[in-house]
RODO-2510 file (C-alpha; in nm, 4 decimals, decimal comma):
residues 324
     n   res          X          Y          Z
     1     m     0,2634     1,5714     0,7703
     2     a     0,6220     1,6001     0,6441
     3     a     0,7289     1,3730     0,3602
     4     r     1,0486     1,1874     0,2774
     5     e     1,1756     0,9885    -0,0186
     6     m     1,2786     0,6274     0,0281
     7     t     1,2897     0,3010    -0,1591
     8     y     1,0285     0,0279    -0,1369
     9     a     1,2722    -0,1821     0,0720
    10     e     1,3484     0,1105     0,3044
    11     a     0,9766     0,1799     0,3475
    12     l     0,9171    -0,1804     0,4532
    13     r     1,2083    -0,1666     0,6979
    14     e     1,0783     0,1571     0,8473
    15     a     0,7317     0,0065     0,8860
    16     l     0,8798    -0,2911     1,0711
    17     r     1,0938    -0,0662     1,2903
    18     e     0,8013     0,1575     1,3843
    19     e     0,5683    -0,1337     1,4577
    20     m     0,8311    -0,3114     1,6705
    21     a     0,8874     0,0089     1,8650
    22     r     0,5122     0,0607     1,9045
    23     d     0,4268    -0,2942     2,0136
    24     e     0,6721    -0,5253     2,1912
    25     r     0,4709    -0,8274     2,0780
    26     v     0,5880    -0,7779     1,7187
    27     i     0,8719    -1,0152     1,6315
    28     i     1,0502    -1,1075     1,3070
    29     m     1,1275    -1,4659     1,2065
    30     g     1,2920    -1,6155     0,9002
    31     e     1,6092    -1,7199     0,7208
    32     d     1,9007    -1,4748     0,7386
    33     v     1,6784    -1,1955     0,8694
    34     k     1,9686    -1,0306     1,0544
    35     i     2,1574    -0,9753     0,7277
    36     n     1,8775    -1,0257     0,4736
    37     v     1,9332    -1,0708     0,1032
    38     w     1,6623    -0,8118     0,0261
    39     t     1,7946    -0,5641     0,2921
    40     v     1,4457    -0,5160     0,4418
    41     t     1,5196    -0,6570     0,7894
    42     r     1,8942    -0,5874     0,7837
    43     d     2,0373    -0,4641     1,1174
    44     l     1,7020    -0,4503     1,2966
    45     h     1,8463    -0,7022     1,5440
    46     k     2,0896    -0,4317     1,6595
    47     e     1,7931    -0,2324     1,7836
    48     f     1,5503    -0,5075     1,8871
    49     g     1,7806    -0,7920     1,9900
    50     d     1,6302    -1,1368     2,0178
    51     r     1,2977    -1,0190     1,8765
    52     v     1,4645    -1,0697     1,5369
    53     i     1,5053    -1,4472     1,5095
    54     n     1,7270    -1,6205     1,2543
    55     c     1,5655    -1,9540     1,1699
    56     p     1,6940    -2,2769     1,0097
    57     l     1,6306    -2,3476     0,6413
    58     s     1,2869    -2,4931     0,7043
    59     e     0,9908    -2,2822     0,5928
    60     s     0,7545    -2,5506     0,7171
    61     g     0,9143    -2,5424     1,0616
    62     f     0,9470    -2,1703     1,1291
    63     s     0,6121    -2,0853     0,9652
    64     g     0,4474    -2,3300     1,2038
    65     a     0,6391    -2,1753     1,4931
    66     g     0,5120    -1,8354     1,3810
    67     v     0,1526    -1,9557     1,3878
    68     g     0,2114    -2,0914     1,7377
    69     a     0,3569    -1,7576     1,8481
    70     a     0,0521    -1,5738     1,7107
    71     l    -0,1832    -1,8094     1,8951
    72     t    -0,0081    -1,7358     2,2248
    73     g    -0,0224    -1,3565     2,2058
    74     m     0,2691    -1,2479     1,9867
    75     r     0,2386    -1,0656     1,6526
    76     p     0,4990    -1,2421     1,4363
    77     v     0,6169    -1,1239     1,0956
    78     v     0,7493    -1,4345     0,9192
    79     e     0,9716    -1,3766     0,6167
    80     i     0,9715    -1,6343     0,3379
    81     m     1,2612    -1,5544     0,1069
    82     y     1,0957    -1,6446    -0,2255
    83     h     0,7415    -1,7059    -0,3527
    84     d     0,8461    -2,0598    -0,4429
    85     f     0,9189    -2,1459    -0,0790
    86     t     0,5606    -2,0698     0,0277
    87     l     0,4791    -2,4195    -0,0943
    88     y     0,6843    -2,5588     0,1946
    89     a     0,4944    -2,3297     0,4334
    90     a     0,1537    -2,3809     0,2727
    91     d     0,0172    -2,6100     0,5435
    92     s     0,0920    -2,3569     0,8170
    93     i    -0,0504    -2,0697     0,6111
    94     a    -0,3564    -2,2203     0,4445
    95     n    -0,4460    -2,5201     0,6614
    96     q    -0,3668    -2,3770     1,0046
    97     a    -0,3469    -1,9970     1,0267
    98     a    -0,6375    -1,9433     0,7868
    99     k    -0,8692    -2,1811     0,9747
   100     y    -0,8018    -2,1345     1,3461
   101     r    -1,0530    -1,8554     1,4068
   102     y    -1,3289    -2,0629     1,2474
   103     m    -1,2330    -2,3773     1,4386
   104     c    -1,1779    -2,2179     1,7781
   105     g    -1,4423    -1,9622     1,8578
   106     g    -1,4666    -1,7074     1,5776
   107     g    -1,4416    -1,3438     1,6849
   108     d    -1,2895    -1,4081     2,0270
   109     f    -0,9962    -1,5948     1,8740
   110     k    -0,7089    -1,4168     1,6985
   111     v    -0,4258    -1,5216     1,4654
   112     p    -0,2273    -1,1982     1,4128
   113     i     0,0512    -1,3149     1,1804
   114     v     0,2032    -1,1674     0,8635
   115     f     0,3876    -1,3807     0,6106
   116     r     0,6179    -1,1497     0,4116
   117     v     0,7081    -1,3126     0,0807
   118     a     0,9579    -1,1848    -0,1783
   119     g     0,9267    -1,2939    -0,5358
   120     g     0,7845    -1,2249    -0,8775
   121     g     0,8440    -1,3742    -1,2188
   122     s     1,0791    -1,0943    -1,3233
   123     s     1,3573    -1,2753    -1,1496
   124     g     1,6807    -1,1618    -1,3137
   125     g     1,7644    -1,5209    -1,4031
   126     s     1,6824    -1,6741    -1,0665
   127     g     1,5156    -1,9659    -1,2399
   128     c     1,2189    -2,1909    -1,1802
   129     h     1,2760    -2,2436    -0,8067
   130     h     1,3271    -1,8748    -0,7230
   131     g     1,1238    -1,6884    -0,9824
   132     q     0,7597    -1,7961    -0,9786
   133     s     0,4623    -1,5697    -0,9099
   134     l     0,2386    -1,7698    -0,6770
   135     e     0,0168    -1,5006    -0,5298
   136     a    -0,2943    -1,6413    -0,7023
   137     t    -0,2480    -1,9662    -0,5091
   138     f    -0,3300    -1,7973    -0,1792
   139     i    -0,6341    -1,5962    -0,2875
   140     h    -0,8142    -1,9311    -0,2983
   141     f    -0,8236    -1,9703     0,0818
   142     p    -1,0945    -1,8099     0,2985
   143     g    -0,9460    -1,6777     0,6210
   144     l    -0,6424    -1,5188     0,4538
   145     k    -0,5874    -1,1626     0,3409
   146     v    -0,3475    -1,1213     0,0480
   147     i    -0,1584    -0,7993    -0,0299
   148     f     0,0811    -0,7063    -0,3129
   149     p     0,1803    -0,3348    -0,3175
   150     s     0,3495    -0,1585    -0,6087
   151     n     0,5169     0,1428    -0,4442
   152     p     0,6872     0,2583    -0,1208
   153     y     0,3864     0,4520     0,0136
   154     d     0,1571     0,1509    -0,0064
   155     a     0,4290    -0,0894     0,1061
   156     m     0,4729     0,0963     0,4345
   157     g     0,1075     0,1745     0,4971
   158     l    -0,0212    -0,1721     0,4108
   159     l     0,2477    -0,3531     0,6109
   160     k     0,1536    -0,1506     0,9180
   161     t    -0,2114    -0,2358     0,8641
   162     a    -0,1272    -0,6026     0,8173
   163     i     0,0769    -0,6212     1,1390
   164     r    -0,2077    -0,4606     1,3369
   165     d    -0,4690    -0,6934     1,1863
   166     n    -0,5891    -0,9833     1,4000
   167     n    -0,6079    -1,2156     1,0991
   168     p    -0,3357    -1,3916     0,8979
   169     v    -0,2035    -1,1825     0,6086
   170     v     0,0137    -1,2979     0,3192
   171     f     0,2138    -0,9906     0,2172
   172     f     0,3841    -1,0296    -0,1212
   173     e     0,6735    -0,8071    -0,2276
   174     h     0,8147    -0,7975    -0,5807
   175     k     1,1935    -0,8274    -0,6037
   176     l     1,2141    -0,5568    -0,8692
   177     c     1,0062    -0,3164    -0,6601
   178     y     1,2648    -0,3051    -0,3781
   179     p     1,4777    -0,0283    -0,5395
   180     i     1,1811     0,1809    -0,6577
   181     k     1,1766     0,5200    -0,4860
   182     g     0,8751     0,7157    -0,3700
   183     v     0,7551     0,9753    -0,1207
   184     v     0,6071     0,8586     0,2101
   185     p     0,4818     1,0600     0,5103
   186     a     0,7203     1,1038     0,8044
   187     g     0,4557     1,0251     1,0663
   188     d     0,2448     0,7197     1,1389
   189     y    -0,0102     0,6270     0,8716
   190     t    -0,1846     0,3160     0,7404
   191     v    -0,3425     0,2080     0,4115
   192     p    -0,6686     0,0109     0,4300
   193     i    -0,6756    -0,3517     0,3177
   194     g    -0,9213    -0,4238     0,0381
   195     k    -0,9135    -0,0855    -0,1388
   196     a    -0,7770    -0,0494    -0,4915
   197     e    -0,6412     0,2800    -0,6248
   198     v    -0,6939     0,4432    -0,9642
   199     r    -0,3403     0,5391    -1,0704
   200     r    -0,4435     0,6952    -1,4019
   201     e    -0,7876     0,8083    -1,5088
   202     g    -0,9192     0,7322    -1,8559
   203     k    -1,2405     0,6822    -2,0480
   204     d    -1,1642     0,4262    -2,3192
   205     v    -1,0365     0,1083    -2,1494
   206     t    -0,9701    -0,0213    -1,7974
   207     i    -0,6354    -0,1879    -1,7202
   208     v    -0,6228    -0,3715    -1,3856
   209     s    -0,2825    -0,4708    -1,2508
   210     y    -0,0662    -0,4731    -0,9385
   211     a     0,2929    -0,4973    -0,8086
   212     y     0,5713    -0,4526    -1,0659
   213     t     0,3434    -0,5110    -1,3650
   214     l     0,1467    -0,2032    -1,2588
   215     h     0,4409     0,0119    -1,3665
   216     k     0,4387    -0,1565    -1,7084
   217     a     0,0647    -0,0903    -1,7336
   218     l     0,1219     0,2798    -1,6689
   219     k     0,3935     0,2869    -1,9343
   220     a     0,1567     0,1219    -2,1816
   221     a    -0,1190     0,3696    -2,0906
   222     n     0,1083     0,6645    -2,1641
   223     q     0,1954     0,5165    -2,5018
   224     l    -0,1726     0,4560    -2,5773
   225     a    -0,2515     0,8179    -2,4968
   226     e    -0,0185     0,9244    -2,7774
   227     e    -0,2434     0,7258    -3,0125
   228     g    -0,5648     0,8754    -2,8766
   229     i    -0,6666     0,5931    -2,6401
   230     e    -0,7108     0,7020    -2,2784
   231     a    -0,6634     0,4058    -2,0442
   232     e    -0,7735     0,3998    -1,6825
   233     v    -0,5177     0,2073    -1,4745
   234     i    -0,6225     0,0430    -1,1464
   235     d    -0,3687    -0,0770    -0,8900
   236     l    -0,5349    -0,3597    -0,6965
   237     r    -0,2961    -0,3358    -0,3961
   238     t    -0,5008    -0,6093    -0,2207
   239     l    -0,5738    -0,9380    -0,3983
   240     r    -0,7986    -1,0807    -0,1257
   241     p    -1,0381    -0,9156    -0,0730
   242     i    -1,0506    -0,7663    -0,4252
   243     d    -1,2059    -0,4199    -0,4595
   244     t    -1,4929    -0,5252    -0,6855
   245     e    -1,6651    -0,1869    -0,6578
   246     c    -1,3640     0,0014    -0,7955
   247     i    -1,3259    -0,2359    -1,0923
   248     l    -1,6957    -0,2381    -1,1869
   249     k    -1,7200     0,1395    -1,1600
   250     s    -1,4304     0,1778    -1,4009
   251     v    -1,5584    -0,0839    -1,6483
   252     q    -1,8998     0,0811    -1,6460
   253     k    -1,7255     0,3994    -1,7659
   254     t    -1,4854     0,2475    -2,0208
   255     s    -1,6729    -0,0642    -2,1464
   256     k    -1,3426    -0,2502    -2,1971
   257     l    -1,1173    -0,4482    -1,9616
   258     v    -0,7589    -0,5737    -1,9730
   259     t    -0,5877    -0,7464    -1,6796
   260     a    -0,2089    -0,7720    -1,6456
   261     e    -0,0057    -0,9916    -1,4105
   262     e     0,3176    -1,1924    -1,3904
   263     g     0,1535    -1,5173    -1,2885
   264     t     0,0383    -1,7641    -1,5506
   265     k    -0,3052    -1,7142    -1,7047
   266     m    -0,4858    -2,0311    -1,5924
   267     g    -0,6283    -1,9814    -1,2441
   268     g    -0,4636    -1,6422    -1,2112
   269     v    -0,5653    -1,3137    -1,0519
   270     g    -0,6792    -1,1922    -1,3929
   271     a    -0,9061    -1,4948    -1,4228
   272     e    -1,0745    -1,4004    -1,0962
   273     i    -1,1220    -1,0389    -1,2071
   274     a    -1,2620    -1,1521    -1,5422
   275     a    -1,5067    -1,3838    -1,3645
   276     i    -1,6225    -1,1046    -1,1320
   277     v    -1,6867    -0,8685    -1,4216
   278     a    -1,8588    -1,1437    -1,6245
   279     e    -2,0904    -1,2199    -1,3316
   280     e    -2,1589    -0,8676    -1,2079
   281     g    -2,0841    -0,6310    -1,4949
   282     l    -2,1239    -0,8138    -1,8257
   283     q    -2,3759    -0,5542    -1,9393
   284     y    -2,1068    -0,2875    -1,9285
   285     l    -1,8726    -0,4574    -2,1761
   286     d    -1,8685    -0,3961    -2,5507
   287     a    -1,5659    -0,6190    -2,6197
   288     p    -1,4180    -0,9437    -2,4810
   289     i    -1,2011    -0,9254    -2,1684
   290     k    -0,8289    -0,9542    -2,2403
   291     r    -0,5907    -1,1198    -1,9922
   292     v    -0,2170    -1,0480    -2,0190
   293     a    -0,0141    -1,2990    -1,8172
   294     a     0,3052    -1,5024    -1,8165
   295     a     0,3604    -1,7764    -2,0701
   296     e     0,2496    -2,1276    -1,9758
   297     w     0,6071    -2,2333    -1,9093
   298     i     0,8721    -2,3264    -1,6573
   299     i     1,0509    -1,9967    -1,6028
   300     a     1,3981    -1,9880    -1,7570
   301     s     1,7240    -1,9622    -1,5600
   302     s     1,8511    -1,6712    -1,7651
   303     a     1,8245    -1,2971    -1,7046
   304     y     1,7509    -1,2563    -2,0749
   305     a     1,5294    -1,5564    -2,1393
   306     d     1,3097    -1,5131    -1,8327
   307     q     1,1874    -1,1815    -1,9754
   308     m     1,0621    -1,3552    -2,2904
   309     g     0,7756    -1,5171    -2,1007
   310     i     0,6953    -1,2284    -1,8657
   311     p     0,4395    -0,9660    -1,9762
   312     q     0,5958    -0,6377    -2,0871
   313     a     0,4425    -0,2966    -2,1562
   314     d     0,4247    -0,3814    -2,5275
   315     d     0,2144    -0,6895    -2,4504
   316     i    -0,0348    -0,4778    -2,2566
   317     l    -0,0321    -0,2198    -2,5376
   318     k    -0,1067    -0,4906    -2,7929
   319     a    -0,3920    -0,6382    -2,5880
   320     v    -0,5593    -0,3002    -2,5515
   321     k    -0,5290    -0,2158    -2,9213
   322     e    -0,6857    -0,5500    -3,0143
   323     l    -1,0015    -0,4339    -2,8365
   324     f    -1,0276    -0,1389    -3,0743
***
């Protein structure tokens, strides 16, 4: 299969274009989706017309409309412009979409909807209403699948899988991942939900991360290698369900675990991973689990200051070295 280089944003746009061409039930809904601040859905309306729907500034309203569309046979992709705005849409996502199959007949009932959400704590000074990392909020709800890819290949393949899934999917995208370039196949392909990927093999410590922080973890791992510590780096890709098998297999080999994320530590993704390993793999560990996460703070409205509370490669490096 031929390959091509494109950015994370371009890969997402191509996935949407191909799925809309493949299935006329796929529609796009959200604020400014015809122009699009993140460029992902820009100009798709020129090809697909009224299947790309500009909505009013009401995440609660158009998310509910998206759930209704899914219940009546469409396959909507609802864009929520920032993580922070998912709190307006939370009832439609967590109280409605996540529960309909259980309430209305199980396997014979379908809610094929994707909520695409841009965000991440590395916000470039966007501030506390446009810069939070809220992905851990949604891993709490049975009935949802939660995805957060780190690169163009996974972004395209996982978005295609999400659109074809008959269950509601919350698909997070990091703002700083949009310009990242990578090679993707030219033909149709998908990436399975629920499978992590080992991005770097190592024998001394396991680092589990995802999204933009994954790239910082790889940078830290390369620096550690210069000091004789070989870190294995796991990219979760999917946050619900979490690939427990991949994590435990790695920890069994390395005996040490560090998690890294942009969300705050309490109740975070790292907390869930630490709990899983404590319950199912405590016998493998020879040191305490380290969690690297954002400061317990209200994120600053400054492109400089917001980086002071967000985990950097040096923070991951420090956490690993403390285990030795």
